[in-house]
Phi, psi and omega in degrees: 000134180285163180296323182296316182290327180293317183285343181280342181285153180299322181295315179294324179297321179294323182290319183278347180091352180281150180286134179293153180291130181254094186255354180258109185259143177291137181281352181255337179217186185267007182289137181242153183225155181275342180228145185293326180292329176294320178296318181299317178297317180297319183296337176293337176292337175274315185279344182062024177285142180226079190283346184263113185247139177282131181279350184259348174208195185259016182289147174231153186218155179282323184235154181290327181295329176290323176297317179298316180295320177300314180295323184287327185264317186277317186257018183298325183271357185279343186079195180086185183277119179285152176283155180238159178289172181302320184294317180292324181292330181283326180283329179252084183291335181228104184282142177292155180287129182238128179277134180289122182288146174087151181277354186288335183262133177271127181292138184240125180292131179258139177277108184295327178298316180294321179297315180297323180295319179291320179296317183296328183272356186283339179294326176260176177287118184293132176299135187299316182294319179296314180298317180297321180295314181295316181291327176296323178297315176300317184299316181297320180291324178296317181289330178297326180284342181255005184296128182284153174275127182277121180275145181282350182263008180296141182294150180284128182273170182277356186259143176297138181295344179274357180079172181294129183289342181303321188247028175290151182304330182288347182242050181289139184266084178241140176221152182303124178076006182251164180278149176250162178298133185287152173274132188249147173282091189291346176299333184283001185265009174294129185296150178227164185274096183292324181298317180295322180293322179296323177296321177297321181298317180295318179296322181296319183298326181282338182261358187294160182297132183290343181284082185300325186270356184263153180293335181295337179292342183258001181282168184278130176232161182292335183270355181279165176295148172296163180300167190299314182288338176284316179296331179302328183244009189296143174097102174289347179296329181290333184288313183301303181301329181296313180288326179296325183291347178284346182252130170076307187274358180106131185287335189282314192288340188266351189255169175282222184231068173301317168080192190294336182273357184284138176282354179262096186296338181282346181266102187260169174290169184283160170295135188235134347261040178302319179286344187268110176057036170055050178298140182284170176131151180288155176287135183230167178293138180278144179228166176218130181292141180257130181291136175300146182224156174265126191274330188207172177293330177298321178291327174298317179296322178296319178298318180296321178295321178298320179294318180295322179294323180287331182274074184292338181259007180054041183276344186256355189301320186278333188249341187263136176227123179289131179298164180291172181301312181297320180292320177302314180293324178294318180292320177297319182291320179295322179296309186282339178269326188249332182251319189305320185295340180277341178208074191275072179261346174272154180255104187302323185293329181256005179276096180259114184304329181278343183251336182292154180302139183300316179300321179293318179300316180295324178295319177297315181295326181295320178288325174300323179293327176299322184283350171251014173063031176257084186296318183299312180293324180298315182289325177298314180292321180297312180295321177300317179295317179299318181297316183291320177297318180296318178298318181297315183290323182287325184271358181277116180285146179053056183301133176219134180296335179289333185261001180290129177294157184299326184295334178294320176294314183294316178295318179295320178299312181296322178293324178290322176299313179304311186289321186291325182255014184286342186087005180253119181298331178293323177297320178294319178300318179297316181299319180293329183290339181245013178302314183294327177297314180294319178297322179293320178296321178297316181298316180293317181292323178295323177296319177296322177297320179298317179295321179297318181294318180293328181293339179283346176054047176089349179287143180283140178289151172288177187298319181295317178294320180296318178299319179296314180292318181295324177295322175298310181301316180296325178292318178301313182291327177296320176297318179300316179295317180297316177298325176297322178291326175296319177295318180299316189273316189245004182060034176281140177298130182302136181272352180222138175259163183290346177294343176296335188249013189324295184258011181284137177294145174289162179298148178284177175290157179294331178298313179291324183294322183261007185292139177263107185263130185274323183212166183293326182297313178295325179295319179297323178294317180296317182293323179293330181279338183278139180241101181246121182267167180273168178299317181296318179299314179296319180298314180295319179302315183296319182281347175264357178083017180255113178303143182243153179254119178207184188276175177296319178296318178296326176301317179292323179295316186289325177289331174295318178297317180293322177300315181293327175298316178296319180298312179299320180297314182290336178274353181284139179298334182267014187300322183293327181268345186274077182287328183296314180298319180295323177297317180296322179294318178296320178297318180295321179294318178296320180292323177300318180294321177295329181292344178300329181290340181259004186305142180304132179291144180245146175242007179273120180279126178250115184269078176232138180280108181209158185278358185263164170249124183130177181293145179305331180297327176292315178301315180293320180296322179296326177297315179290327177300313179298319179296319182295319177299319180292325183290341175295339182249315185236127179239110184265063185298321184296324179290319180298320179290325178293329179296334182303329189257002166059039173250112186297328180290321177293320180295316179296322178296320178295323177299311183294322182286350182274006187296335179290341179282342181259107182257161175263110182206173177296321180294325182292331178300321178294322177294318179296330176296321176295320177297319178298315179300324180294309184283338179294326178305316180284321185293319181292331177279333185110122183302318181294320180297315181293321180300326185269338186247336189293329182299322182264344185248334180259158179283161177296341180302329187291311174292328180292312180289329182285343184297308179302317184295320182286327175295314178300316182297313182293322179289325176294316177298321179298316179296320181297325182280340188240339183294148176288331180295128181293154182284143176281172179297320180294321179293320177298316180297317179294319178300315181293324175300316180293317182297324183286351175289339187237142168250173186296325183288317181291324179284325178057043181234143182238111178076011181270153177278161184293325181299311180289328180296315180298316180298317182291318180297317180296316178298318180292329183287318187276348180245013179288312176242121190246118168260311178257126186298337181298331179291329176296316178299314181296319180298316179295322180295319179293323178295319176294321176299320178298317178296323179294324181292331179259006182301320180298314181293322178299317180297318178294323181294318179296323182291323183268348181078013181253146179272357182260135177303141183273185184282145173292150188297332184274011180089358178274120186290142178293134182275115182258149172269114190295137177268125186264017183262000000 
């Protein structure tokens, strides 16, 4: 062998210290590799192909070594034939027949021809399409052996067997130049034990390698958590009970949350929040709210006539076009299926499209259009609603907030929600300009409600009167929640105080709100059995440390009240010296969390794909709870103010400049735990899964509340990576917990630090599918923030000519994400 040929080989290159020739280039980016199999593995990070499938569950993997580790860790106790590495498979071309021990495993016939074909191709790099085809064949046979027998005595569910008509293939929401609903890998929706995984995460952090600054701390070990996409599907134990629960015991209660987007109509969302933290209450029949629909073209004409009557100035004639019958029904269904559950102040049973006020109907349709990604139609409907509401208020003689009909508040609220989260600074300016008007309407209408209640002289309202009063209360609280989100996001002074609701009853349970009552006698019995406390009672209980029992909607209202209490406290000049108030706030937050266990049981099935069990309002409330806990320590006021003007570069600059607010302390570890809980929700589900489904299934609260937490987390990681002060044991444990949430394939980063990786992943996740434009702004800001965090290393790399980040100046080694290729 010549010297030239010897030095050109990778082995010789390693011995001589020279870099091997990288002649295999990725077809998707400019990265080059010295071996073709390394390139093939890398390209899967672009194509998202996962050709290696576990035959014992539904997990899929990018690399075979990840499949082996999954089999070794997850299915070790299951028995059966263990998988072997490439070397063992090559030496044993014909494995002896092994009987699976125990009766729990069903023997599965293996196709020997297929096995030989796979074995023969294993010496070379297996073609991705061939491997995927072979493994899919195995997968189908494995699932055929696990298919449950459908019993004829299974209870009838509340869902149509044809599934939701909203998302049938014939009704695809495509518009020119617009995004369509993504196609999802529904195999990944088999529920898994999140609690068990969290326990594993904690155990891993304590066992992690103490060398925090070395690359070996980031390598794969048998005691570490499996990679993110593996953990998403870990545990064949989750598969069995899920299918068993479809028989006999009821299909709804046993499953996770495939939700409205699932092609499997029998897999319903969980009972909410009975499954969530063991809420008490008897088992009841499950129901599902039905979205209002337009029945005929005659009703369409009636709606159009209503719009013309409301448009007294003929301002909409040239620009407004009423959507077709099918489109109207689609928009109504998207609103009531995807948005309504996050803020349920409308009453679906009495919402008649032909009878409801035209401005309110257009506001509902505009938000429905956002959820099918039809921006043009959404803005047309939104502007039409604003124009009609404005005409009504301007032409109303002797305007009084007491005499404003409820629909003016509801329509104005929906229009403000649309404008505030649209990503348009002009929309936010308009929303801020009418905040006081909406607050004034709430105050006047609430006073009228008080007079109506007093006029009954203690007599209970009938069902129709109660629905009218409850809709008023729910609208007031919806405005209160929305104003709280404006304060959270933009640091706007709250336009309403909690004293507005002093003796007002909290919202009822969704079960009572949507109940179909046949006669007055049954209603009186139901009303006598319900125990609904007032806002003041719940508030006092929380600050006294006594858990209170209220509904899911009330849970969301009370955490909003506590958040605003924290906001007022941190804005007070005496906040630093006021230790007593801070203690009371912490006590109230802890009591609020304990009250989740007493939450009113719900029987309304909400078909939304989310990782939680329980009503979406509980899930949303937990997001704000984590943010509120963090705000007691860190207040990122400058970032909130920069967000008002919707410039991603200004927001990213404010993020980077806020690093002095994030200190390394014992108290900060608790805040980082809240940040960890926030990103763990997404990581355990899979970053890609959340990126594609959260926009349509999760509330806007999650990206809004997560923004502060992710900024704090990235800046804390940055300090940990760059400070001269060595990391404490608790900081090392927390760092390793965070690092173990991601594997190299899911992160898709080479040589990047964890701080920049988290910022980039979060930004990419929240702006991949956009319903609300504000998430696009936040996503771009986080990506710029990520670049700023690695700017120092990039500059050093360019100066040294090396592609690897250099050492931090204080001797603390840069934490790299190890490349396993």
